[in-house]
KESELO-244739 format. One record per atom (N, C-alpha, C): residue number from 0; atom name; x, y, z. Coordinates in Angstrom, 2 decimals. Example, Ala and Ser with C-alpha at 12.3 -4.5 7.8 and 13.67 -1.06 7.14 Angstrom:
+--------+--------+---------+---------+---------+
! rodren ! tormar !       x !       y !       z !
+--------+--------+---------+---------+---------+
!      0 !      N !   13.19 !   -5.69 !    7.80 !
!      0 !     CA !   12.30 !   -4.50 !    7.80 !
!      0 !      C !   13.20 !   -3.30 !    7.80 !
!      1 !      N !   12.85 !   -2.25 !    7.08 !
!      1 !     CA !   13.67 !   -1.06 !    7.14 !
!      1 !      C !   12.90 !    0.03 !    7.87 !
+--------+--------+---------+---------+---------+
//
This chain:
+--------+--------+---------+---------+---------+
! rodren ! tormar !       x !       y !       z !
+--------+--------+---------+---------+---------+
!      0 !      N !   14.32 !  -27.27 !  -17.17 !
!      0 !     CA !   13.37 !  -28.42 !  -16.62 !
!      0 !      C !   13.19 !  -27.75 !  -15.16 !
!      1 !      N !   13.88 !  -27.32 !  -14.00 !
!      1 !     CA !   13.69 !  -27.06 !  -12.99 !
!      1 !      C !   13.09 !  -25.59 !  -13.25 !
!      2 !      N !   13.08 !  -24.91 !  -14.15 !
!      2 !     CA !   12.01 !  -23.68 !  -14.38 !
!      2 !      C !   10.66 !  -23.37 !  -13.99 !
!      3 !      N !   10.22 !  -24.64 !  -15.04 !
!      3 !     CA !    8.74 !  -25.03 !  -14.47 !
!      3 !      C !    8.05 !  -25.24 !  -12.88 !
!      4 !      N !    9.15 !  -25.84 !  -12.31 !
!      4 !     CA !    9.16 !  -26.27 !  -10.88 !
!      4 !      C !    9.19 !  -24.99 !  -10.29 !
!      5 !      N !    9.68 !  -24.18 !  -10.60 !
!      5 !     CA !    9.82 !  -22.98 !   -9.60 !
!      5 !      C !    9.18 !  -21.89 !   -9.99 !
!      6 !      N !    8.84 !  -21.86 !  -11.28 !
!      6 !     CA !    7.94 !  -21.12 !  -11.71 !
!      6 !      C !    6.42 !  -20.72 !  -11.02 !
!      7 !      N !    6.21 !  -21.77 !  -10.90 !
!      7 !     CA !    4.74 !  -21.98 !   -9.80 !
!      7 !      C !    4.58 !  -21.33 !   -8.58 !
!      8 !      N !    5.21 !  -21.73 !   -8.00 !
!      8 !     CA !    5.18 !  -20.90 !   -6.09 !
!      8 !      C !    5.81 !  -19.43 !   -6.81 !
!      9 !      N !    6.60 !  -19.09 !   -7.59 !
!      9 !     CA !    6.75 !  -17.51 !   -7.37 !
!      9 !      C !    5.49 !  -16.94 !   -8.30 !
!     10 !      N !    4.57 !  -17.42 !   -9.10 !
!     10 !     CA !    3.63 !  -17.17 !   -9.83 !
!     10 !      C !    2.56 !  -16.84 !   -8.65 !
!     11 !      N !    2.42 !  -17.76 !   -8.10 !
!     11 !     CA !    1.53 !  -17.79 !   -6.84 !
!     11 !      C !    1.33 !  -16.45 !   -5.91 !
!     12 !      N !    2.71 !  -16.46 !   -5.59 !
!     12 !     CA !    3.56 !  -15.55 !   -4.78 !
!     12 !      C !    2.92 !  -13.98 !   -5.35 !
!     13 !      N !    3.47 !  -13.94 !   -6.53 !
!     13 !     CA !    2.73 !  -12.63 !   -7.32 !
!     13 !      C !    1.85 !  -12.36 !   -7.30 !
!     14 !      N !    0.83 !  -13.37 !   -7.22 !
!     14 !     CA !   -0.78 !  -13.46 !   -7.45 !
!     14 !      C !   -1.08 !  -12.66 !   -6.07 !
!     15 !      N !   -0.67 !  -13.26 !   -5.03 !
!     15 !     CA !   -0.81 !  -12.59 !   -3.38 !
!     15 !      C !   -0.37 !  -10.93 !   -3.31 !
!     16 !      N !    1.03 !  -11.03 !   -3.82 !
!     16 !     CA !    1.30 !   -9.40 !   -3.98 !
!     16 !      C !    0.32 !   -8.25 !   -4.77 !
!     17 !      N !    0.13 !   -8.92 !   -5.77 !
!     17 !     CA !   -1.23 !   -8.28 !   -6.56 !
!     17 !      C !   -2.49 !   -8.18 !   -5.50 !
!     18 !      N !   -3.17 !   -8.79 !   -5.13 !
!     18 !     CA !   -4.17 !   -9.00 !   -4.32 !
!     18 !      C !   -3.93 !   -8.20 !   -3.14 !
!     19 !      N !   -2.68 !   -8.38 !   -2.93 !
!     19 !     CA !   -2.02 !   -7.27 !   -1.16 !
!     19 !      C !   -2.38 !   -5.40 !   -2.05 !
!     20 !      N !   -1.44 !   -5.56 !   -2.92 !
!     20 !     CA !   -1.40 !   -4.07 !   -3.47 !
!     20 !      C !   -3.09 !   -3.84 !   -4.09 !
!     21 !      N !   -4.10 !   -4.40 !   -4.44 !
!     21 !     CA !   -5.48 !   -3.84 !   -4.58 !
!     21 !      C !   -6.12 !   -4.02 !   -3.16 !
!     22 !      N !   -5.90 !   -4.71 !   -2.28 !
!     22 !     CA !   -6.37 !   -4.26 !   -0.90 !
!     22 !      C !   -5.84 !   -3.00 !   -0.25 !
!     23 !      N !   -4.62 !   -2.44 !   -0.25 !
!     23 !     CA !   -4.03 !   -1.41 !   -0.19 !
!     23 !      C !   -4.38 !   -0.50 !   -1.01 !
!     24 !      N !   -4.78 !   -0.57 !   -2.39 !
!     24 !     CA !   -5.04 !    0.50 !   -2.69 !
!     24 !      C !   -6.48 !    1.04 !   -2.59 !
!     25 !      N !   -7.63 !    0.03 !   -2.69 !
!     25 !     CA !   -8.67 !    0.08 !   -1.73 !
!     25 !      C !   -8.92 !    1.34 !   -0.57 !
!     26 !      N !   -7.92 !    0.98 !    0.48 !
!     26 !     CA !   -7.78 !    1.12 !    1.51 !
!     26 !      C !   -7.31 !    2.45 !    1.95 !
!     27 !      N !   -6.45 !    2.90 !    0.76 !
!     27 !     CA !   -5.82 !    4.24 !    0.59 !
!     27 !      C !   -7.16 !    5.39 !    0.08 !
!     28 !      N !   -7.86 !    4.69 !   -1.11 !
!     28 !     CA !   -8.70 !    5.56 !   -1.63 !
!     28 !      C !  -10.02 !    6.18 !   -0.82 !
!     29 !      N !  -10.55 !    5.00 !    0.11 !
!     29 !     CA !  -10.86 !    5.15 !    1.22 !
!     29 !      C !  -11.02 !    5.97 !    2.18 !
!     30 !      N !   -9.25 !    6.17 !    2.48 !
!     30 !     CA !   -9.18 !    6.55 !    3.72 !
!     30 !      C !   -8.20 !    8.12 !    2.88 !
!     31 !      N !   -8.51 !    8.09 !    1.64 !
!     31 !     CA !   -7.80 !    9.45 !    1.11 !
!     31 !      C !   -8.23 !   10.84 !    2.02 !
!     32 !      N !   -9.64 !   10.99 !    2.46 !
!     32 !     CA !   -9.92 !   12.34 !    2.77 !
!     32 !      C !   -9.06 !   12.32 !    4.40 !
!     33 !      N !   -9.68 !   11.48 !    4.57 !
!     33 !     CA !   -8.79 !   11.45 !    6.17 !
!     33 !      C !   -7.57 !   11.59 !    6.01 !
!     34 !      N !   -6.47 !   11.12 !    5.02 !
!     34 !     CA !   -5.09 !   11.06 !    5.11 !
!     34 !      C !   -5.05 !   12.66 !    4.55 !
!     35 !      N !   -5.62 !   13.35 !    3.88 !
!     35 !     CA !   -5.71 !   14.61 !    3.47 !
!     35 !      C !   -5.57 !   15.59 !    4.67 !
!     36 !      N !   -7.14 !   15.40 !    5.32 !
!     36 !     CA !   -7.06 !   16.18 !    6.62 !
!     36 !      C !   -6.18 !   15.89 !    7.61 !
!     37 !      N !   -5.68 !   14.67 !    7.77 !
!     37 !     CA !   -4.15 !   14.72 !    8.92 !
!     37 !      C !   -3.03 !   15.40 !    8.31 !
!     38 !      N !   -2.90 !   15.28 !    7.11 !
!     38 !     CA !   -1.64 !   15.61 !    6.20 !
!     38 !      C !   -1.90 !   17.27 !    6.38 !
!     39 !      N !   -3.13 !   17.80 !    6.27 !
!     39 !     CA !   -3.29 !   19.49 !    6.32 !
!     39 !      C !   -3.22 !   19.67 !    7.73 !
!     40 !      N !   -3.62 !   19.34 !    8.52 !
!     40 !     CA !   -3.68 !   19.23 !   10.06 !
!     40 !      C !   -1.70 !   19.38 !   10.36 !
!     41 !      N !   -1.32 !   18.59 !    9.96 !
!     41 !     CA !    0.46 !   18.29 !   10.17 !
!     41 !      C !    0.76 !   19.78 !    9.36 !
!     42 !      N !    0.52 !   19.50 !    8.29 !
!     42 !     CA !    1.13 !   20.77 !    7.73 !
!     42 !      C !    1.20 !   22.06 !    8.19 !
!     43 !      N !    0.18 !   22.28 !    8.78 !
!     43 !     CA !   -0.99 !   23.49 !    8.92 !
!     43 !      C !   -0.42 !   23.94 !   10.38 !
!     44 !      N !   -0.49 !   22.94 !   11.18 !
!     44 !     CA !   -0.17 !   23.27 !   12.52 !
!     44 !      C !    0.86 !   23.65 !   12.99 !
!     45 !      N !    1.61 !   24.52 !   13.94 !
!     45 !     CA !    2.91 !   25.12 !   13.98 !
!     45 !      C !    3.09 !   23.84 !   14.96 !
!     46 !      N !    4.77 !   23.95 !   14.23 !
!     46 !     CA !    5.53 !   23.03 !   14.72 !
!     46 !      C !    6.38 !   23.21 !   16.12 !
!     47 !      N !    5.83 !   21.75 !   16.78 !
!     47 !     CA !    6.51 !   21.82 !   18.25 !
!     47 !      C !    7.84 !   22.29 !   18.24 !
!     48 !      N !    8.56 !   22.42 !   17.08 !
!     48 !     CA !    9.85 !   22.64 !   18.18 !
!     48 !      C !   10.57 !   23.81 !   17.56 !
!     49 !      N !    9.66 !   24.57 !   16.82 !
!     49 !     CA !   10.09 !   25.89 !   16.47 !
!     49 !      C !    9.78 !   27.26 !   17.47 !
+--------+--------+---------+---------+---------+
//
């Protein structure tokens, strides 16, 4: 009986999580080139502590 009352906020929260995931995915896809360049720079540059 309480399950129906509890289910609704959880469902809306899940919707928010899905929206956030979509936004993050879009941002990652948009910044993937920049991310790869940064990663390459970090990997290819000599280590400061070596």
